Structure formats: C-alpha cells, structure tokens
N, C-alpha and C positions, 0 to 999 in steps of 0.2 A: 560527304560533306564537300563545301569547295577550297582549291587550292588556295592561303589566304596569306595574308599581309603580315609580314610580324609589327611592324611599328615602321616609323622615322627617328632620325637622329635629328633634332632644332636645334640649329646654330642661331644665334642674334647678335649682330656685330652691330659697334657702338659709330656712329655717324656715317653710314653708310648708305648714303642717298641713292636711291635705284634709276632715280633718272638720271645719275649723270654716271653711275657705274655703267649703263648701258655703252655708252660711249667708248670707250676704253674695253669692254666683257669680252674676253677670248676663252673659249673651251673645245675642247679635243680630246679623243682619244686615239692613244698608239696601238693597233693594232701590234705590231713588232714589241712591245711590254705590256701591253695591258694593263695600262694604266692611263687613266683620266688627269687632265690638267686643266687648271681653271685660275686665270690671270685679268687682273682689273684693278685700276688703279683709283685712288679718293685723295685729291689733294696729289701733294709730293709723293704717295706711298704703295709701291706697287705689293699689291696682296698676290701666292701665289699658293693654290690646295696642290695636292697633288694626292690620289686615290686609288690604291687596288685591296684586290681580292685577293689573299695568300692561300693557295691550295695545301701547302707544306701545313702550314701554321695554323690555318682554317680560323682565321683572323678578316676582317674588314679593317687597313690602315689608311687614316689620313693624314695628311702633314701639311698643317698653316703653316707660314711664313708672313713676314713681312720686309720688306727694303730699308725700315730702319725702325732703329734698338728702341725697345718697349711701347712699340708703335700695335700691338696688336692685344684686340679686346674683346671678350664674347663670353656671351653663355649661354651651358649646349647641356639638353633635356631629352627624355626620351619619352613615346607619346606612342599611344597605339590606338586602333578603332576599335580594338578586342579587349576586353573586360581585364583591366591590368591595375597596376598601382607600381611605381615608383618609390628607391629611397636610397640614399648618396650612404660607403662607409670611410672610415677614415681614410684609406688610402687611395683616396682622389676618385674613386666612382659610383659610377649609377647601376645599380639593378633594378632593370625591368621584369615584374613576372606578371603572367597573364594566364588565362586560359579562353581555349577556344570552347564557343557553344559544346554543347551535349549532355545526353542523360544517362546513367544519372554523371558522366562528368566527362568533359573532355579533355583533349590531349593540353597540358600545362606546358607554358613555355618560359625562356627567360633570357633578356638579351644584357649583355654588361656592355658598360663603356667601361674604356683606361685612359686616364688625362694624364699627360706628361707637358710640363713649358723648358723653355731653353728663355735664358736673358737673366742678366742680375736684378733689375728691378721688376720681373714676375711673380704675380702673385695667383694663388687660386683659392677662392672662397667659396664654400660650404653656404650656401643658399636653401633656407627653411627645410634642410634635409632631403631636398629631390632633386635640383639642380646641380649645376657648379659653375662657377664666375671666373676665367680668368682678367686680370687685370694687367698690363705694361709687358705683355712679354714680346719675345722678338720671333719666338713659332712654337708651335706646340702640335704634339701628333696622340692623336687619337684613335683605340685601338677599340674593337668591335666585336666580341666576343656570345653564340648564342647556340641555346641547346634547346631540347624539349623532351617532351616526357614519350614519343613515338618509340614502342621499343616489335617494329614490325607487324606486319599486317594479321598476326593472330594473334595478338594479347591488344584487349581491350584494355581502351585509356585508364577505366580505373580501376583495372588490373596491373597496371603497367608500376614499377619497383624504381626506375628513373627517376631521377631528383636535379633536372634542371638547369636549377641554382647552382647547386654544388657542382655539378660538370662543367658549366660556364666559368665559374671564379677560379676552380680549380685549373682549368686551360690559359685565361688571359692571366692569371700569375702562374703560370710557368714560362709566360715572353715578354714578359710587362718588363725584363732588366735588358732583353736584346736590345740590341740597338735598332736603328732604324734604320738604317744603312746594309746592315745583316737580315733584317725579314724584306727586305727590297732585293735582297740578292739572291736570297733563297727562293723566292716569287718568279724572279727573271727565269734560274735556271729550269726552274721545275715546267714552267711555263713554253719556254723556247725550243725545250727538250721537244714538245709538241710540235707548235704552229710553224719552225724553222724546216722542218720534215717536206715541205712543199713551198716551191716559190712560181708563181704566174708571171708574164712579161707579154704582155699582148698590145703595149703603145712603146715607143721610140721613146718616148719625153716624158720620163714620172715625177719631172719637176710641176707641184700643183700651186698657184699663186696661194697661200694660203689666207688672204685677203676672200676669197671665191668660198662661200660657207657650201656644208655639203648638198643644203637644200636646194641652192641658185644649179649646181652642179648637174641636181635631178631633174630642174626644170631643162637645163638646155639638152638634154642626152636626147631628145625627137628629131635634134634639129645639130647635132654636131658630133652624136652617138661615141662621145670621147671613148676608148677601148681600156685607161686607165681606171674607169667608175666600173667596170665591168670586174676589174683585176681587184680593186676595191670591196666590192660585192659580193665575191669569192672569198676573198680571205674573211672577212667581216663574219660566213656561216662559220668558216674553220674557230674562229675566235671564238664564237656563241659557243660551238659546242664546248669546246673546250675548258671553257667557263661554266655551264652549264650541269654536265657530264660526268661526272670523277667515281672511282672507286668510289661503295660505301656509300654514294647519294643515290637519291631516286632519278630515275630516268627522267630527261628533258619531259614536259608536259607538253599542253596546247601551247604556252606561253614563255615554254623553256624553263627561265624563272623569275622572268620580268614582269608578272603583273602589278599592275596597279589598282585593284580592285579591292576590296572587300568578299565581294559578290564579281567573280569574273563574268563574262559573257561562256555559254556553257560548263561552267563551275570550273573551268580552264583546267579539266580532266583530261585523260588519255584517252586519246577515239581511235580507234582500232582498225578503221575502213581506209586510212591513207594516213591520217596525220600523226600518229605516233612512228610509222615503218619510213615516211619520208625524214621523218626528223634525224635519222640515222642511215640514209643513203651515203653517205659522205664519209659516213665513219671509216667506210674499208678503202673507196676509192681517193681518199684524200687524206688517206694514210694517218690515222690516228685510231688503229682500229679496239685500243686498251678501252677508249671511252663508252664501247658496248658492253662493258659489264654488268652497269646501273640496269640497262635494259634485257642482260638473260639475267643475273638474279631477279627478276622482278620476274621475267617468265617461268620461273621453277615456282612464284609464290602462286605465279596464276595458275599453273600444272596444278597444283595440289587442288585449287580452288575449282576450277574445270572439272576434274571427277566426279568430285559432285555433283557439279550443275550438269555434266552430260549422264547419270545416272538416275540424280532426281526428275529431270525433264525432259527428257529423252529416253532411260532406257536403256541406255547407251555406253559404252566400255569407252578408254582413252578419255582426252578433257577436251572441253570447250573453250572459250570464250567470245562476246558477242560485240557491240560496236563500241561499247563504252564503261572503261573502267575507273579505278582512282585508287587512292594509295591504302584501300584497304583489299585490293589485286580481286574486286567484283570481278565476277564471270558471267552472274546470271543477264536474262534481257532486263536492258531496261525501259520502263514503264513508257508508255507514246507510242507513234504510230508506227503499223509495221514497217512501213517504208522506207524507215532507218531501227527500229530496234527489233526488227525480225532478221538477225541476218549470224549464224552461226559461224562464218568463217573465220572471226577475229585471230583466235588463236594460232590456227591451221596456218594466215599470211604470217603471223607475225614468226613462228617458231622457222618457216624458210631462211629468216637473218642466220640463224644457227649456223645452217649450212654453208651459209654465203663466207662468215668466218673462217670456218673449216676453208672454203677454197681461195682464200683470200691468203693465208696465214700456214694452211698444210698443216694446221696443230694436229697430230693423230689422237693426241692421251684429250683434247679438249671434244673431237667428235667423239669418243669412246665412253669419255666418262660425264662429261656436259650437255653434248647437242641430243647424241645418240636415244639415252629416253626418252626427252622432251618427244624429239619428234616420231618416235615411237607410238607416243600417245596422241599426238594430234592423228596420224598415220589411220590408229584404231578406231577413233572416233568417226570420220570419215567412211573407214567401211561401213561400219553400223550405219552411218547417217544414209549413205546412196544403196539405194532400192533400183530390183530389176522392174521395168516397166515391160509392157505387151511385147514388143522390138524388142526385147533381147539386152536393150540399152542399161546401162545403171542411169537413175532420176533424182536426183536432192530435190525434195518437196515437205513442205512450202519452200521456196526459193525466191530473193528482191536482188535487185540490182541497186546497190547503195542509195539510197535518199532519192531514187527515182523513178518517177511511174509511168506507168504504159496506158495505151487506152485498149480496154480490153476488145473481144469480138462482137458484145452488146452494145457496145460504143461506151461507154462508161469508164471513166478514170480507174487505175486499179494499181496495184506492186506487187500482190502480192502469184507469183505463179508458180514453174518448176523448172529447173536445171540451165539459173539464170548463166550468161556468159563468165562469170565473174568466180560463178560456186565449179564449173569446169575448169577453170582456168588453175582457179589455183589449189585444186585437187591435181589435176594432171601434176603440177610444180611440185605439190608435198609426195605423191607417189613415187614420179622423179629422182628424187633425193634419198628417201627412202633407198630405193634399188641400189643408188649409185654410195649411197655411204653404207651399204650392207656389203658391198665389192668391196670397200677400201678396211672394212673390219673384217671380213672372212664370213659374213653372217649369212650367204646367199640362201641356205637351206632354212632358215626360220620358218617358221609356220605363219608370221605374219609378213615377211617377205614374197612366200609364195601368194598368198593370198591378193594382197596388191599386187600381184602382177597379173591375176586373172581379173583382179578389177580393174585395174590400168586397160587393160584391151575391152573392156566394155562401156569406157565414157563417152557420150556422146563426142559428137567430132564440132568442131567449130562449123560454124554456118555463115552462108554469104546471103547478106538480104537479096529482095530483088530489087532496091534502087541501087545493088552495089556496094554497098557499105557491111562491115560484118556484124553480125546478128549478136543484139544485147541479150536477150532473151530466146526460150527454146522455141517461142514461136514469134514468125514474122509479125506483132504489134504495132499500129501507129505511134510514134512519139511526136506526144504535144509538145514537147521541151526537146527539140533538136540541141540546141547548146546550154544543156544542161553542164554544172559545173563536173560533176565527174566524169569520170571517163573507164570506169571500174571496166567492161567491156573487153578493154586492151591492155589488162594485166599482161596476157598471155610474151607480149611484146617486151614491156619494161615494168616493174623489177622482175617479172616473169624472164622464161626463158623455152616457151614452146611454140611460140614465133618469130622466124625470125627471114629476112630476105633473103638467104641463101637457102634455106629448106622450105619456104612455102610463102614463094611468090608470087602467089594469089590471095592468101588472107592477109599478106600485107600490102595486095593493091588495096583489096577492099577495107583495111582499116586504114588506112591509108585516107581515104573518102569517109570515112566514120571522123574523124580526126580533123579533115576540112571543114565536115556539117555541124563540128561542135563548133567551130569559130575560134578566135582570139581570145572573147569578152570570158572573165570569170577569176573567182580569186586567186588570192597569190599562190597557194598551193597548186592550183588548176592549171594554172601558168605554168610553171615549173615543172610539172605533171608532164605538163605538152610538150615543154622543151624537149625533156629527156624522151620523148616518145618519136618525135620527129625525129631526132639524132639516130635512134635506134633504126626509124627505116630509111637512112641515111638521107637526109633532108637537111643541106646546113642552112639552107634559105629562109626556112619555115621554123627554124630551132631557136634561128637569130631571131626573127620576126616576134617570138615569143619572149626573150631575153630583153629583147626592145619594147616591149608590151608592159613589163615589169617598172621601168624605170616609168612610173606616173606618179607623179609628187601628189600624197595626199595630205587633203587639208584635215585633223581631227574634228575640228569644230563639224564640217560638215561629211563627214567619213560616208552618209549612210548614200551620197550619191556615184560613188564610187565599185568599181569593182576589179581588186587588186593592186598594187602600184604598193608603193612604200611610202613612208612616212621623214621625215625632214634627217633623222635619225637614223634612216634606212632600214629601220625594224618594217615587215613586210603585213600586209594589207589583208585582210578579208576582203572587205574590213569586216569588224577590227582587228586590231594587231592576233598576229599569230605568228608564232618561228617558226611555224614549219614550213613556209617557204622560204627563208632567209636561210636554213639550214639546205633545204631541197636546191636551191638556188645553186650552190656550190658542185652539188651531186653532177646537176644537169650541166654546167657547164665542165665536171670532170668527163660525162660520157662524150660530148661533143669531141674531145680529143683523142681519146682512149679508150678503146672496148675491149672486151676480153671474155674468153671461154680458157676451162685451167688448160686449154689445147692451141686457142686463135687469141692472136693478140688484135687487133685492128687499131692503126695508125691513123690519127686526123682524119675520122671517118664522118665528121660533119663540121669540116670548122669552116668559119663563114668566109671565103679565101680576099671577097672583095672586102670584109670588114676588117678584119684583121689577119693582115698581107704578111707580117713577120712577128713573129714569136717565140718564146720558148715557156714550156713549163717543165720542171723539174721535181720527182719526188710521187709520186701519181702511184699509184699501187694497181696490181691486175692480177687478176687470179693465176693460181698457180705460185707465186709467193713471190714475184717477179718486181721487181720496182724501173718504172720509166722515168725516161727524161724525154723531151723531142723539143726540138728546134728548126722552123720553118722559115722559108724565106722568099717574096713575092707567093706566098699563098702555093709552094710546094713542099715536096719534106727538105731537109737540110740534113740532119743527124739526129740518130736516135743513141740513146745509151742503155742497157739493161743491166740491170744485177739480180740477183737472187740472196738471200741470207741466208737460208734456212736448204731444202732440198735441191736435187737436180728438177730441172727443166726445161723440158723439150716443145718449141713454142713455134707455130705457124705464124711468122709474120706477113700482113697482110695489107698493101697499099695499093689500092689503086688500082687494083685488079693483076698486082704482082705479088706473089707468095712463094716464102724463103723457111725453109726449116732450121732453126738453132738451137742449140743444144747451149743451154743457161747454166754452166755450173757454178754452187754457190761459192764467196770472194771472189772472184771477177767481176768487171765492169767490162762488158760489150760493148764496142761501137759501132754501128751501121752506119753506112754514107745514106746518101739519095736511091740509091737505087739497091736498098738492102742486102748493101754488101760488106761484108766485116771487116771493118780497116784497122782495127787494134783492140788488143786485150788490155788490160792492166789489175795490177790486183788490189781489193777493195780491204782499204786501212781503216 
C-alpha cells in the first residue's frame, strides 16, 4: 500500500480575517535551527508561531503566542482522511485513533495532542469530548506525538502486538512537564551537531533582503544567477535528509516524509533504479554518514526477502531486488511493463552503498559484520544470473535499461534485450567491491571471491556506438528517445567508478557525447544526476548549466507543463514533487568541489570559475576517512585543510595537473597552499 498521511492538526482562530492577515503575513524556515516561524498581525496584536520536530524527544512542538496579554483564542482539533475517531481526556489532550485499509486488518495508528497555555486569564475548554478550546491566553504550547502498530516488515498488521495509543500517551506524558525552552534546546543540540558540520560560501554577500520571497529569488535566478541561492538549496538538501532519515526510522522514500496525498504518485514507494540511491548520495560527501542507518537496516530486510525471490523466481543463490519496493521490503518484480518492471539489479546497486560507507569511514567492524554478508549475497546472485554466451563472454538475459525503449532490428519498439550497459556497469562495480572488501578482510581465498575473479574477466566490455556515444545496449540499437530522462548507461562514471578520465579517456569521450545527446531537459532527479556526471567528466561549464537549469519555478497548478524545476518552497519537481533531486543536488555540488578515491583527492575538479570565483567549503568528507576544507580566490585554489579522525591516510592531492603525496595522520589538521605545499600542521582539538 501507499505511504499515507496520518492526519491534520486544525487550528481555528477568532477574528482572523485572511484578507487582512495577508498584508502582514511572514513565514520562514530557518535551516540553521530547523525551526519554522510564522508571524502576522490582527489589529494591534502580533501573533507568532514557532514549530519544530524534535528527534531526541520524538515530538512535534508548536508554540503560539500573542503580543498582547489575553489575546490568544482558538479551537484545536485533529482530523484524518483515513478511518479514524477522536476523543479528549481530562489532561487537556486529544487522542485520535485510526486504521489504514487492509485485510483482515491494516496498520493501526494513534496521534496524541497535548495542550498547555500561559496567561492569568487563559482557560481551556473541552468541546463535546472531541476538541479543545483556548480562550484569552497569552501563549500556548502544543505537543504532537504519534505511533503505529507497524512492527517491522515480517509482522502482519493483524499479528502486531503493539498498542499505538498506549505508546503515544506514554511518550507524551513523559515530556509534557518539560519546559518548551528545554525541548527546544535539546532539539537544537541534536540537529546542529549534524547540520553545522558543513558550510558553503559561494557569494561575497550573504545578506538577503527579507522582503524578497524565495519564489522571487528562483524566478530571477536565470538572470542574476545568485550564488547564495545555490548555497541555500545545497544546505536545504542536508536539512531534508537530517529531518527524514534518523536511526530507528524508515529510509527516506520518494517524497522523503513530506507526501501531501492519501494516494500519492507512485505510492511514494522507494524506487531502486535511481531514486532511493540518489536520496543517500549526499550522506557521505556532505558529512551525514550516520543518517544511512535506516537505509542499511532496510537493506538487511531486503536481503532476507530477496533470498526467497532469487530462489523462487530464478532458482539462483544470493538475494535480489527489483525496481519498486515498499515498507514490507518487497523484492519481487512489480506488475507492469517489462521496460521498468523487469530489472533485477536494484539490490545489487543498493548494496554498493555499504562499501561506499566503509571507504568514507574506514570502519572495518561495519565492513565485516554489516556490509560484507549483504554484499556476498548480491554477488552470489550476479554469479548465477550471468551466463556464458557463444563468444565466451558472460551475458545477462533478459536485460533492460531502466524505463528506456529501443528500436529493434525489425523496426519495432522493444525494451528487452541482453547485457544492457547498466547491467554490466553495476556488476563490474559489485565484483570490484567484493574483491576489494575481501582484501581488506583477508578473505581473498574464499570460493566466492575466486568465482568473482573468474567472472569479472568474462564480463563484456563497454562499447562505443557508431555515432561515437557510449552504447546503452549490447547491440547498437536505434534510440527513439535520445533525450530520455534516465542516463543509466553512464552508471560507470557516477555513482560507479569503472569509467574515469584518467583510466578510460576514450570511453569518457563517448560518455560525454551520450550526455550531450541527452540534453538539459528532464525531471529534477535527472538534472542533478547529469550535473554529477558532468562534474566527473570534469566539465564545469556543463555541470553548472544543469545546476542553473534546476532553478525553474514550477507552478503547482499547471505542473504538467514543466520538466524538472523547483516549487516556491524549494521542493524539487519531477513533476510532481520528488525529494530525490533535493537530496541529489547537495551531492552534485559536493562532487563539483571535491572528488575522491581511497588514494586520490581531486580538488575543485568542476568549479565554474566564472560563476563562483570566490568561495569556501568546509567539512566535506572524502574517501579514506578524510575531512576537507577548501577556499579559492579568483577561481584559483587558495588553501586546503585536511584531517582524519580515524586511521592513517596516504593521499595523492590532485589539482589542475599537479599531484602531491600527503600523509594524513589522525588528530592533526594539515594546511596546504595553492601549490599544494604543506604550510602548517595543527593538533585537532
């Protein structure tokens, strides 16, 4: 079933004429504090609302205040578009209990509202056992806590023993005596420990006129190209992942957690042919590695179900997942057309995130106990999936390039062939990872690793088409849609590592032409993937064109006429809204400024020097467990700071053809000048 809305908090205010309020209405989201503030005036009274969602206390908090004593009066109620009922208790609380559809029983849920007021003349009235009425208060604090009967993907709703109302009441009663200021301080401490790790400055002047709305700034970007708006969207992506992917939660889905519909587009389900992966690209480079835990927990569930699917559907070992999954960790093919449903590479691609986590953190315990068993299963499936053809190469068959058709040799449209380039690229990546991981863990003599080495040598090579582009399928089929949104055949460039300018210049030239043929148009996620690809092809001009292309203001009333772009609240559009481009944008900007392998660090590889001529980025992460600060002036490198919190790291620093070896010992900050000469070392406090 779809990811659905829990419900609505409805606040009905007295004498708040909307036409009058519009003249003074101001709403903002402060990314530094993850706090929403709303202000407006009615007559001579200013009303203020502050709202935040606290991860440590698992509560949504809203404080409503007025500038004049006794001026705050409103009615609070809870509602839902799902089956539900509400009631109050003697503690000034509203309890809403409901049920998702399902047979014989859907997931049960509960939402509890706790209301407190301040002010000598303030009173709270219980209205008909369903709503709460505040009269003549100075301020009010509303706490919202929710819970559900979901007990993991392997427990049916009808078998769940969880009591969501009991859980929600227990949690809210444990915090309802805590001061608002204390709740806010806890929220800030928790959030800012993550958010403050990275800063980005691309503009000299960060003072923004508050009278100019975000929508107006987006509208003017095509002419003024304001770098501070790029900074904002970069940090917005980090805020969104911090706010939607914490240990103990579900991974961020197609709309993060911000779906507005009971039946959202594509069920708001995690999609494994780009979208879920893109959601987490920024987690490592943008210094939010612990936010991957929900993804890795979910991966463990997929591996369990995927083992059954591999056996039942394909008589194969290991585990497999296809294009669409859900909260129940679905791994079987979805019903639908083969062009998108017949694609057994989702699990293999997702498993590469485990190795990436290791290369950034160098956490060998994680590699051995969490990552390697799942990677083994993904590799085992691929070994069984690929079969030898008449020429001695391995062949994946049937095979598709996600969601993209081709013209078959008989002139008819088709989608199923063999050994698509994306199949090859993902398999190359997984096999390379298994070999590297086995070397790290001293398991190179395992039978699996030996079989992977044999199979690796038989994988088909990348091929260049007659027009000079990188072939998307094993045969040079005609492409009826050269501007297609997916760029799956370029996986080996990014997020994969099997095609690099240093090692494969001819393939990069072909990939460059493939990307050029695809053009700029496409959904938001396609735009930011292209930006990252251009960055890895070291084309700063094209990467920036994709960045600029994303700043197209989408009118939600006629969104069908757009491709990509952003809404007035900076949510990115497919359209409709999908979170992947928001999160992927942050990753793409990071890739323009820093790229890395475990051994190499590439500084400002795709900096648009004429657009962001002066700037600094601090706190980005690189492979090998290194944190990076970079400042540049007039488009040229000025200073680099590097440090490692863990193991020793030997890095080759690369900048515009200059390469320098650097030993980065843990606990020390190393500062390098524009010539990559180490000019200072300092203990890391």
